Phi, psi and omega in degrees: 000319182297321180292327177294318179295317179297318179295321179295318178294322179295320179294319179294321179295322180297316181283334181294315181290326177294319178298317178298318180296315180296317179295316179297314179297320179295318179292320178295318178296319178298314180296318180294319179294318178295320179295318178296318179295321179298312181294322178297315179293321180295315179293324178295322178292324180288339177295146185297331181284336180079354179249147178290144176286152174293139178277125180288153180300319180296322178292321178295321178294321178298317178296320180296318179294318178296319179295319177297325177295317178295317179298320178297318179296320178294319178298320178295328176298320179288340183274347180292147180240084174068028179286000000 
């Protein structure tokens, strides 16, 4: 019985830290996306036309590569073992 309780507590602990990581990542992503949208809209308003410019495909690809680079760096943080 004691081993069953210990295993149950270990399983709950395992999912608890994952839930915290997912919530933190989601909130940081939400905040970063909202901040980026705010700045994009603000710069578009300051532009004389008042309308946002179309995003070129090359610019979108540059942003995608930069975002993948950030995701890779975050993944590398999780791969470290007590450094």
